[in-house]
C-alpha angles and dihedrals in degrees: 000000000000121000115238111239119204126178118248125190123217129187116228131179111258089245091058092046088051092048089048091052094046092049090048092056092048093050094038091237130116121256087241092059092048092048090049091047093048092052094048092051091046092051091048092049096046092043089052091049093049091048089050089051094050093048090049092052091048092050090049092050090051091050090051091051099041104022087218118145144143116247114245094236090053090054093045092050090048093050092045088057094057113115094013130109090253099050105172127220118256113275117255124243113247 
């Protein structure tokens, strides 16, 4: 399936347009390519942050309902065992 591509105009201050042009020359890329890449990276980062936020809220809500958690000390002991000959199993929620 081919993604439909549609043009989109954005207004940038002249200073940002100049910076984009200069960076494009330095990187041997077009300003258009740099702008598309920047938008894609921004969207990826913001979507990941939003997903993390939603998962955190869901975990908090589950904790409020169940009261189940793993004590900090148990998690730290488990993490400190990683990569050792005595690697521990993940602590259980209780």
